C-alpha positions in Angstrom: 76.0 94.8 107.4 72.4 93.8 107.1 72.4 94.5 103.4 75.8 92.2 103.1 73.8 89.6 105.2 71.0 89.8 102.9 73.5 89.1 99.9 74.8 85.9 101.4 71.2 84.6 102.2 70.9 85.1 98.1 73.9 83.7 97.1 74.0 80.4 99.7 69.9 79.8 98.0 71.1 80.5 94.6 74.1 77.3 95.0 71.7 75.1 96.8 69.6 75.7 93.5 72.7 75.0 91.3 74.3 72.4 93.7 71.3 69.8 93.6 71.3 69.9 89.8 74.8 69.2 89.6 76.3 67.7 93.0 76.4 64.4 91.4 78.2 65.5 88.6 81.0 67.3 89.5 81.8 64.7 92.3 83.2 62.5 89.5 84.4 65.5 87.1 87.6 65.4 85.7 89.6 67.2 83.1 88.9 65.8 79.9 91.2 65.2 76.5 91.0 68.8 74.8 88.5 70.9 77.6 90.0 73.7 79.0 90.2 74.5 82.5 87.9 77.0 84.0 90.1 79.1 86.8 89.3 82.2 88.7 91.8 84.6 90.5 91.7 87.0 93.0 94.0 89.4 92.0 95.1 91.2 88.8 99.0 89.7 89.3 97.6 86.4 90.1 95.3 86.0 87.0 98.3 87.4 84.7 100.6 84.3 86.1 97.9 81.9 85.7 96.8 82.7 82.0 100.8 83.0 81.0 101.4 79.5 82.5 98.1 78.0 81.7 98.3 79.0 78.2 95.5 78.0 75.9 94.8 75.0 78.3 92.7 77.3 80.5 90.2 80.0 80.8 91.6 82.3 83.5 89.4 85.4 84.6 89.9 87.8 87.7 86.6 87.9 89.6 87.5 91.2 90.6 86.4 93.8 88.1 88.7 96.0 86.4 89.1 99.6 88.3 87.5 98.3 91.3 89.3 98.1 94.9 90.5 94.7 95.4 90.7 95.1 99.0 86.8 95.9 99.2 85.6 93.6 97.0 82.7 91.3 97.9 81.7 88.4 95.3 78.0 88.5 94.4 75.7 86.0 93.7 76.6 85.4 89.7 80.3 85.0 91.0 79.7 82.2 93.4 77.5 80.5 90.9 80.8 80.8 88.4 82.9 79.3 91.1 80.4 76.5 92.1 81.7 75.2 88.4 85.3 76.2 88.3 88.4 74.1 88.6 90.7 76.3 90.1 90.2 79.0 92.6 93.7 80.9 93.0 93.6 83.7 95.7 96.5 85.5 97.3 96.6 84.8 101.0 98.2 86.0 103.8 94.8 88.0 104.9 94.1 89.9 101.5 90.8 88.4 100.6 88.3 88.8 103.7 85.7 87.0 102.0 87.6 83.8 101.4 86.3 81.6 104.2 82.9 82.9 103.5 82.9 81.8 99.8 84.9 78.1 100.7 82.0 77.2 103.4 79.2 78.8 100.8 80.5 76.7 97.7 79.4 72.8 96.9 81.6 71.9 94.4 83.8 69.0 94.7 86.7 69.3 91.9 87.3 73.0 92.7 90.8 73.4 94.1 91.7 76.3 96.4 95.2 77.7 96.0 96.7 79.8 98.2 99.3 81.7 96.4 101.4 83.0 99.7 101.5 79.8 101.0 105.2 78.9 102.0 106.4 82.5 101.2 108.8 84.7 103.6 105.9 87.1 105.0 106.9 90.4 106.2 104.5 91.9 109.4 101.6 94.4 108.4 101.3 97.9 108.7 101.9 99.5 111.9 104.6 96.8 113.5 107.7 98.6 112.4 107.4 101.2 109.4 106.9 104.7 110.3 103.9 106.5 109.6 103.1 110.4 109.1 99.9 111.7 110.5 97.7 111.3 113.5 96.6 107.3 113.2 97.8 104.4 111.6 94.3 103.2 110.0 93.6 103.4 106.7 90.6 102.6 104.3 91.5 99.4 103.0 90.0 96.1 104.2 93.1 94.1 104.8 93.2 92.8 108.6 95.4 90.2 110.0 99.1 90.1 111.4 100.6 90.3 107.8 101.7 92.4 104.9 99.8 90.4 102.1 101.3 92.6 99.2 103.6 89.5 98.2 103.4 90.4 94.6 105.6 93.6 94.5 108.6 91.6 95.4 109.5 89.7 92.1 111.1 87.0 93.6 108.1 86.3 95.8 105.8 86.6 93.1 108.0 84.1 91.0 107.6 81.8 94.1 103.6 82.9 93.5 104.0 81.4 89.9 105.6 78.2 90.8 103.0 77.4 93.3 100.2 78.2 90.3 102.2 75.9 88.4 102.1 73.2 90.8 98.6 73.3 90.9 97.8 73.7 87.2 100.0 70.2 87.3 98.1 68.2 90.1 94.7 69.4 88.1 95.9 68.3 84.8 99.0 66.5 85.1 98.7 65.4 80.8 100.2 69.0 80.4 103.0 69.0 82.9 105.6 69.8 80.1 103.9 72.5 78.8 103.0 74.1 82.4 107.0 73.7 83.2 107.7 75.0 80.0 105.7 78.2 80.4 106.7 78.8 83.6 110.3 78.6 83.0 109.5 81.8 80.4 107.9 83.6 83.0 110.4 83.0 85.7 113.1 84.5 83.6 111.0 87.3 83.3 111.1 87.9 86.9 114.5 87.5 87.1 115.0 90.4 84.1 112.3 92.3 86.7 114.9 91.6 89.7 117.8 92.7 87.7 116.5 96.2 86.6 115.6 96.6 90.3 118.8 96.0 91.5 120.2 98.7 89.1 117.5 101.3 90.8 119.0 100.0 94.2 122.5 100.5 93.0 122.2 104.0 91.8 119.3 106.3 93.3 120.7 109.1 95.8 117.8 108.9 98.1 116.3 105.9 99.9 112.8 107.2 101.3 109.2 106.6 99.7 106.7 108.8 101.1 103.3 106.9 100.2 100.0 107.2 100.7 99.5 103.4 101.6 102.0 101.4 103.3 101.6 98.7 100.2 105.0 98.8 99.3 107.0 96.6 102.1 108.1 93.8 99.9 109.1 96.1 97.2 111.4 98.2 99.9 112.6 95.7 101.9 114.1 93.4 99.1 115.9 96.7 97.6 116.8 98.6 100.8 114.6 101.2 100.5 112.6 102.7 103.3 108.7 103.6 102.8 107.1 106.1 105.0 103.6 106.2 105.0 100.6 108.8 105.5 98.1 107.6 107.7 94.5 108.9 107.0 94.7 108.7 103.2 92.9 105.8 101.3 91.5 105.1 98.1 87.7 105.6 99.1 88.0 108.4 102.1 89.7 111.8 102.1 91.0 113.0 105.1 89.2 115.1 107.9 90.2 118.6 107.6 92.4 117.7 110.9 94.0 114.9 109.6 94.7 117.0 106.4 96.5 119.6 108.4 98.6 117.0 110.5 99.5 115.7 107.2 101.1 119.1 105.6 102.9 119.7 108.7 104.4 116.5 108.9 105.6 116.9 105.1 107.1 120.1 105.4 108.9 119.0 108.4 110.4 116.4 106.3 110.6 119.1 102.9 109.4 115.9 101.3 109.8 116.8 97.2 107.4 113.9 96.0 104.4 111.8 97.2 103.8 108.4 95.7 99.9 108.1 95.5 98.1 104.7 94.5 96.3 104.4 91.3 93.0 104.8 92.2 93.8 107.5 94.9 91.5 110.4 94.8 93.0 113.3 92.6 91.6 115.3 94.8 93.7 114.7 98.0 97.0 115.0 95.7 96.1 118.5 94.4 95.8 120.3 97.6 98.8 118.7 98.9 100.6 119.7 96.2 99.0 123.4 96.6 99.6 123.5 100.7 103.2 122.3 100.6 104.4 122.5 96.9 105.1 118.3 96.8 104.3 116.6 93.5 102.1 113.8 93.5 103.3 110.6 91.4 101.7 107.5 90.8 103.0 104.4 92.1 100.9 101.3 91.3 100.7 98.5 94.1 98.7 96.4 91.4 96.0 95.3 93.5 93.9 95.6 90.2 93.8 97.9 86.2 92.1 99.9 84.9 89.7 99.6 82.4 92.4 101.9 80.2 95.1 99.0 81.4 93.2 96.3 80.3 92.3 98.2 76.9 96.2 98.9 76.6 96.8 95.4 76.8 99.5 96.2 80.2 100.8 93.3 82.0 102.5 92.6 85.5 105.6 93.8 83.9 104.6 96.6 82.0 103.2 98.1 85.2 105.9 97.1 87.5 108.3 99.1 84.9 106.3 102.1 84.8 106.8 101.8 88.8 110.9 101.6 87.8 110.2 105.0 85.9 108.3 106.6 89.0 110.8 105.4 91.2 113.4 107.0 89.3 111.9 110.2 89.3 111.1 110.1 93.2 114.6 108.3 94.4 117.1 110.7 92.2 117.9 108.1 90.1 121.9 108.7 88.3 123.8 107.0 86.3 
């Protein structure tokens, strides 16, 4: 806690220096002809949607580095200085970014438009308000808080709504290129519709309906396509369960005769190996797309490529037959 307080004091000090030099300029600055917008996003899916809609009209960067647990991310001084000169900050909302209010209060950038991409979307209640959990407690190692499940992007229909919000924000700050933004959005919307159709096909041809997952990130996916997610309490990307918690988890898995357990990409492989050894359940990776790895970046994978990989995993876990 003390370390974070010191970091924020340093951040605010840096901003006072920067804003003192540029405040008057920012107040009257608009996007000029031929200039690129400077856009930052808080989440990989939002980064992917934004760059596809903006095209060459913007330089889009994701503020969370590859391989970093997005729930636990805190902006550093250099991030704040970049945001202080940006045109758009697009964040997920629904309680995902615990840092957003502090950042908004610290920034001194009159031209910055902040966009809550989940605004107006039908949100689901957060973990612990209706889903079943295995283990002793309903806690987990993620930093999300609040009444809502923030993992909106895992339902392509809601992700399409987020993309629409991004399109509208781009048009607002750069109306000269409205036609281009609308055209790019329509291309992206078709991709969402095609992904929705592939998930509908999955729903129609699986023999199982229950997913045992390491964290309840998949509520929007399971709610939209009529599956059930059963979260294993006590597992997190950062913390391994205690011996007692692990024993309780193993007992519950054995009682259900689970064949597959779906772990998030960034969860420790050691946990998966222990459970596989103890109960014989195979560990599969289901990617919540909160962030990407450096390898995924190098391979050029986008939201749709990773969602297609998720569909392949679900076909195995849910016994897809056609």
